[in-house]
Structures are given as structure tokens and as C-alpha cells.
N, C-alpha and C positions, 0 to 999 in steps of 0.2 A: 208967681205961683201959677199952676196950671188950672184952667177951667175944667170942670168935671161934668160929664153927661152920662146918664144911665138910660139906655134905649132898649126897646123890645120890638121885634118884627116877626112876622110869619108864625104867629101863635097857632098851635093845634092841640087838640085833646088826644091823648094816647089811649088806644083801646087796650084791653087786657093782654092782647098778643102784640103790643107795641106798634100797631098800625096808626098812622097819623090821620086823624079825623078832623073835620071842621069844628070850630069852637061851638057851633050850634048843637053838636052832639055831646057836649060836656056833661058829665055826671058829677054828683058830689064827691065821688071817690077818684075821679080822673086825675092823672098827672098832666100838666101842661108843658109842652116843649115848644121851643122856638129859638130865635136868635136873641142873645143878650149881648149888648155891646157896652162895655165900660170904656169911657174915653177920658183921657187926661191930656189936656192941651191938644186935642184933635187926634191923638194917637190911640188906637184901639188895643186894649189889652188882649194878648194872645192866650191860647191854651184854656179858654173857658169851656169849650164845647165837649159834649159827650159823644154825639153822633155827627160831628162836623166841626168846623173851626169855631163856631159861636153857638151851636145848638146845645142848649142847656135844659135841664129840668127846672122849671120856674118854681115848683114846689120847694125844691132845695134852696134856690137862690133867693126867694122871698125871705126865707128863714135866715140865711147868711147875711144878707144886706140889712135886715132888721136888727140882727145881733151887732153888726158894726155900728149902726145908728144908735142903738141902746148904749153900747160901750162909750161912744163919743159924747152922748148926752149926759151920762152919769159921772164922767170923770174928765178932768182936763188933761190927764195923762192916761192913756189907755192903749191896749194892743189887742187886736183880734186876728186870729189865724184861722183860715178855712183850709184844712188839709184833709180833703176827702180821700185822696189816693186812688180814686177810680180811674181806670184806664191809663195809668201812668201820669196823671196830671200832677203838676207842681202844687206847692202850697201858695196861697194868696194871703199876704200880710197887710193889714191896715193898722197904722199907728197914729195916735194923736199925742202931740206934745204942745199943750196949751193952744195957741192960735195957729199952729201949723199941723199938718198931717202928712203922712207918707204912705205910699203904696209900693209893695215889693212882690216879686215872684221869687219864691224861695224853694230850696230843696224840700221835697216831701219827706215826711218821716216814715210813712207806711207804704210808699211805692217808689218806683224808679224815677218819679218826676223830679226834674232838675231846675235849679234857679236859672233865671234869664238875666244875664249881665246888663242888658239894656233896660231892665225894669227893676232897678234897685233904688229904693227911697225916692220915688217920684213924688215931688211935693205937690200938695193941694190944700185948699182951705177946708177945715172940718165943718165950718158953718155952711160953706157952699155944698159940701157933701150932704149935710142934713137937709138942706132945702131941695137939692136935686133928688134925694131919696124920696122925699114927700111928693114931689112932682111925678116921679117915676111910678110910685104906687098908685097915685090917682089915675094916671094914664093907663096903667095896666088894668086896673079894676073897671075903668070906663069901657075899655075894649071888651072885657068879659060881660059887662052889662049890656052892651050893644049886641053881642053875638049869642049870648046864652042867658037871656033874662029869666028864663024859667028855673034855673038852678044856681044862679050866681050867688045869692045870699047864703045858700047851703054850702057851696064850695068855699066861699070866703070864711064862713064860720069854722070850717074844718081845717083849712090850710093856711090862713093868714095868721102869723104869730101875734099881731096886734089884737085880733079878735079873740084868740085863745087866751092871751095873757092880760087882757084888759088894757 
């Protein structure tokens, strides 16, 4: 099975006109962009980025990764698909089959995004995913606390699915 890592780098607050600002200028309504790297066995998942290879909106990906974790925690057999279809991106498929999990890059239903043959049913541990997701969230929120202590609690309460859903 492949080791999984979820990493973030180069976080920035986006202004209303999509200008990248330091996190110290974060507001409760800001979107946070930066590099998200999902790694399976040291291989970085391609096609995640909106404004570059790995540049994503963390507001969206916090929600999506939380949804994968919830699906994996609630059932020993689960499937979660993130098919946003923005800018021709493919769909990202997370599946759990008891003590095994799989990641695939599939054809998007709502855009021209296409499956990647090198990323079909890449196996990983669902338990390791859940632990890594917890570590990633802590690291992400620690970074926000360090850089934007004045608004971090408000931002989290508005944008963190765990805070919103209990």
C-alpha cells in the first residue's frame, strides 16, 4: 500500500479582485489559495490546481477532504467523487473497501476533464488517510493561527466543515 501525505505550501488570502495577499491580511470572508499536494507513495496527484499545477482554493478542498474523511469514517464501503468541473479538471474519486482504499482520476461529468491512466485505483490505507487528514487540518489551522491570529477563529467558524457541522 502507498503512504499518503496531504501537504500545503504558499498560502495566501485572496482579495475581492483575486490579488494574492499575505495571510496576515486574511478576513473572515477571504478565500485562501496556495499549493495543495496529495501524495500517494511519493507521487504527487496532478490536475488539482486552479491557477497553476497545484494552486487550489483551500475553502473548497477543506470541504472535499472533510467529506472524504466523513465517508470513510461512516462506512467500511464508501465512495466519494469530487467533480467540480472547473477549468476542465477531471473528477477525483476516493473509494473505501473495508481496510483498503483507492484513489482515481476519472472523466469529469460536467467538463472536458479526462481520466488519467496512470492514476487508476491507486491503493492506500483508509486509516492512514484519516490520520493524515487530521494532521493536515492541524497543520493548516496552525499556519492560519500564526499568520492571522486576529481573524482565524472567525474564518474557521465560517469555512471549516467540522466547525459548521459539529
